[in-house]
N, C-alpha and C positions, 0 to 999 in steps of 0.2 A: 504494499499499499502507499502510495506515494503523498507526499507532503502536501501539496494538491489536494487530491481527496478527500483528505483528513482535513481538511481547512473548508471542502464544500461540504462536508458535512455536517460542520459547527455550523456552517452559516445555513444550512438546511433547517437545522432545528431552531436557529434563531430567528428565521424568519416564519417557521411555524410559530413561535410563541409571540411574534408580532400580529400574527395575523389570526389565531385563534383566542391568545391571550391578553393583545393589545397594549403589550408590552413594548416602550418603546428603548433603543439604544444603537449604536453603532456596530457592537458585534456582539457576542454571545457570554463574555463574560461580563459585559454592562447589564445586559437584560437580565441575566440572572441577579447581579444585584439590585435592580429596579422592581421587578417580580419574579424572584426566585419562588417567595411565598405563597405564591400561587399554583407552584406543583407538587404535589408530595414528595414527602422524604427523598424516599429510594430514588424518584427520578431525577430532583435535584443534584442529589450526590452525581445519579453517573451524567448530568448534564454539565456538572462542576467538573468533573474528571474529563471530561469529553474536550473541554475548554480551555483543561492545560496540554492535555495531547495535541490539541489546533497550535497552543505556544510552544510547546515543545518541537513540533515538527518545523517549526521556521530555521532552528538550527542542526544542519547538518549531522552534527556530531549524536545529537542528542534522539534525532530521529530514528536510527536503528537500533536505541533503547527502546522503542515505544513496540508493547504488546497489540499487535495488529489483533488479533482477538478480543480483546478487552474493548480495544477500540470498536468495534462491530457489536460488542455487545451492549457498551452504554449508547448508543447510535442508537439501536433496534430497540431500546427499552424508552428512550426519550423519544422515539416516532412512535411509537406504538399507543402511547399514553397521550400525546399532543393529536394526534389523529382521531384519536377516539373522542375528542371534542369537537363540540360543533361550534361553529362560528360567534363569538360572543356571549359565549354560556357563563364564562367566570364574570362577567359583567354583569349578566343578567340574575344570577346567584346571588351577588353584591345588590342588588337593585329589591331581591325580594328580601333580603335580611332587612333590608333599611326598611321596608315596607311592613313586614312582621312587628319591628322593634317598633315602630312609629304606635301601630295598630294596637300595640299589648300597652304602652305607654298611657293613649288615650285613653282604654278600657280602664285600666287602673285610676288613672286621673278620677274619673267618672262614678267607677265606685265609693274614691274619698270621697266627693262631692255628696254623694246623696247618703253615704255614712253621716257627714256633719247635717245636714239638712235634718236627717232622721232625727240625731241628738238634741238640735234644736225644738224640734218640734214643729217645725214645720210642712212636714210629711207626715 
């Protein structure tokens, strides 16, 4: 596996992170720093490892030390997870969580208001 191939793999994962998760940045390490929390821990670790391999592949002496099977394993795990996500699903999940939190807060506020009204004898 050449340095170009490893860099293309990292670029593909970075592109999928931008497309599916909406994470912006110029390369994979920056996107992992900005939006790594959107990935499960195991996928995040493999993506970080893939970014490290891409950085090492720029140096010819370090390129021969890279385990090609490990690169393929990390790439496949990241690709499998990111391809299973729908476009914008993380953003939609965030919006749903915000809406649920607001609804529960309003429900609790209404219950407190009713309780105070009842205690004052207005209801």
